[in-house]
TIKE-445975 format. One record per residue: x, y, z of N, C-alpha, C in turn; residue in one letter. Coordinates in steps of 0.1 Angstrom, whole numbers, padded with zeros to 4 digits. Atoms other than C-alpha are relative to their C-alpha. Example, Ala and Ser with C-alpha at 12.3 -4.5 7.8 and 13.67 -1.06 7.14 Angstrom:
// residues 2
0009	-0012	0000	0123	-0045	0078	0009	0012	0000	a
-0009	-0011	0000	0137	-0011	0071	-0008	0011	0008	s
END
This chain:
// residues 86
0011	-0010	0010	-0094	-0136	0051	-0010	-0002	-0007	m
0016	0008	0003	-0125	-0132	0035	0000	-0001	-0014	s
0001	0007	0016	-0130	-0147	0000	-0003	0017	-0012	e
-0005	-0006	0014	-0130	-0113	-0016	0012	0008	0001	q
-0018	-0003	-0007	-0094	-0100	0002	0004	-0008	-0008	g
-0003	0002	0012	-0085	-0126	-0018	0002	-0005	-0010	k
0003	-0002	0010	-0102	-0124	-0047	0011	0011	-0005	q
-0013	-0019	0001	-0080	-0083	-0046	0008	-0004	0005	a
-0016	0001	-0001	-0050	-0102	-0034	-0001	-0008	-0017	a
-0003	0006	0010	-0053	-0123	-0064	0004	0009	-0014	k
-0002	-0010	0009	-0058	-0099	-0087	0013	0011	-0003	v
-0011	-0001	0003	-0032	-0076	-0076	0008	-0002	-0002	a
-0010	0007	0006	-0010	-0103	-0079	0004	-0004	-0018	a
0000	0002	0017	-0015	-0106	-0118	-0003	0011	-0005	m
-0008	-0009	0008	-0012	-0073	-0124	0014	0005	0006	i
-0013	-0002	0001	0021	-0069	-0109	0005	-0011	-0003	a
-0006	0010	0007	0028	-0098	-0125	0006	0004	-0016	g
0000	-0015	0012	0017	-0080	-0158	0014	0013	-0001	g
-0006	-0008	0004	0033	-0054	-0155	0019	-0009	0001	a
-0018	0005	0004	0068	-0074	-0145	0007	-0002	-0013	l
0001	0005	0011	0063	-0090	-0175	0006	0007	-0013	i
0001	-0008	0007	0059	-0063	-0196	0017	0006	0003	g
-0008	-0010	0001	0090	-0039	-0182	0009	-0013	-0007	a
-0013	0007	-0001	0110	-0073	-0185	0003	0004	-0020	g
-0001	0003	0016	0101	-0073	-0225	0005	0012	-0003	l
-0005	-0017	0005	0104	-0030	-0224	0015	-0001	-0003	g
-0016	0002	-0001	0138	-0039	-0219	0008	-0004	-0004	l
-0010	0007	0005	0147	-0065	-0239	0001	0009	-0011	l
-0001	-0005	0015	0136	-0046	-0273	0006	0020	0001	f
0004	-0014	-0002	0141	-0007	-0262	0010	0005	-0008	a
-0014	-0005	0011	0163	0011	-0290	0011	0009	0009	p
-0006	-0013	-0011	0185	0032	-0260	0012	-0015	0006	q
-0002	0007	-0010	0213	0021	-0244	0007	-0007	0009	s
0001	0009	-0014	0223	-0003	-0213	0005	0009	0004	g
-0005	-0013	-0010	0238	0034	-0198	-0014	0006	0003	a
0014	-0009	-0002	0204	0047	-0207	-0005	0000	0002	e
0003	0017	-0008	0189	0013	-0197	0003	0003	0016	t
-0003	-0005	-0011	0201	0018	-0165	-0005	0015	0011	r
0006	-0016	-0007	0196	0054	-0156	-0014	0004	0002	r
0018	-0006	0006	0162	0058	-0168	-0005	-0006	0012	d
0005	0006	-0007	0159	0025	-0147	0004	0005	0019	i
-0009	-0007	-0018	0184	0041	-0113	-0013	0014	0001	g
0008	-0015	-0005	0154	0074	-0117	-0016	-0008	0004	r
0011	0009	-0001	0124	0051	-0117	0000	-0011	0012	a
0000	0002	-0009	0132	0035	-0091	0004	0006	0015	a
-0003	-0002	-0010	0138	0059	-0069	-0010	0009	0001	k
0022	-0009	-0004	0103	0076	-0080	-0008	-0009	0009	k
0001	0003	0000	0094	0044	-0072	-0003	0001	0018	a
0001	-0005	-0020	0105	0048	-0029	-0007	0009	0003	q
0006	-0014	-0009	0094	0081	-0026	-0008	-0001	-0006	l
0014	0003	-0005	0058	0069	-0037	-0003	-0008	0009	q
0000	0011	-0012	0064	0038	-0013	-0002	0010	0011	a
-0001	-0009	-0012	0072	0062	0013	-0007	0005	0004	t
0009	-0006	-0001	0049	0084	0006	-0013	-0007	0004	r
0020	0011	0000	0017	0056	0004	0005	-0007	0018	w
-0007	0012	-0010	0039	0038	0038	-0003	0013	0009	s
0005	-0005	-0009	0032	0075	0059	-0011	0004	0001	r
0012	-0002	0006	-0002	0079	0040	-0008	-0007	0016	s
0003	0009	-0007	-0010	0047	0057	0003	0002	0016	v
-0002	-0003	-0009	0006	0057	0087	-0013	0009	0011	q
0010	-0004	-0005	-0010	0082	0093	-0015	-0002	0004	s
0012	0010	0004	-0045	0061	0086	-0008	-0003	0016	g
0000	0011	-0013	-0039	0037	0112	0003	0005	0017	m
0003	-0009	-0015	-0030	0067	0141	-0013	0003	-0003	q
0008	-0005	0000	-0060	0084	0132	-0011	-0010	0006	e
0011	0007	-0005	-0082	0053	0137	-0001	-0009	0014	v
-0006	0004	-0016	-0063	0044	0167	-0005	0008	0009	m
0002	-0014	-0017	-0071	0079	0186	-0013	-0007	-0003	n
0008	0003	-0003	-0104	0072	0172	-0008	-0013	0008	r
0008	0012	-0010	-0113	0039	0188	0005	0001	0011	s
-0007	-0001	-0021	-0098	0050	0223	-0010	0012	-0002	k
0010	-0009	-0001	-0118	0083	0218	-0016	-0007	0002	q
0014	0010	0006	-0149	0055	0210	0000	-0013	0018	l
-0003	0005	-0015	-0138	0035	0244	0000	0009	0006	v
0006	-0012	-0013	-0133	0061	0266	-0015	0008	0002	q
0015	-0006	0000	-0169	0076	0261	-0005	-0013	0010	r
0007	0011	-0001	-0184	0038	0261	0001	-0003	0020	h
0004	0003	-0015	-0164	0036	0297	-0007	0005	0012	d
0005	-0007	-0008	-0180	0068	0307	-0009	0000	0001	a
0020	-0001	-0007	-0219	0066	0305	0004	-0011	0017	q
0006	0010	-0013	-0236	0053	0337	-0003	-0013	-0012	p
0001	0012	0001	-0242	0018	0337	-0008	-0004	0010	r
0014	-0004	-0009	-0273	0007	0352	0001	-0019	0002	i
-0007	0018	0003	-0264	-0031	0367	-0014	-0003	0006	e
0007	0009	-0006	-0291	-0053	0377	-0001	-0008	0017	a
0000	0001	-0020	-0295	-0060	0421	0004	-0013	-0002	a
END
């Protein structure tokens, strides 16, 4: 992994950690009942699941497009006439 990739991974991990800590503190100091909190957490989890599914489909579609384009480039390259030295 490149140095830039490592830096991006560190930043992403720090953001995710901060979000988890913030969510935990929010739950501790929430002014609502446990049942309401559990319901809200369930809804948020369902939303996150939908967003993750959409994101994964988007990534999968993008990867498929990249694979198709690279196959086309390889086929074009193979179809070009080659000049070989004797």
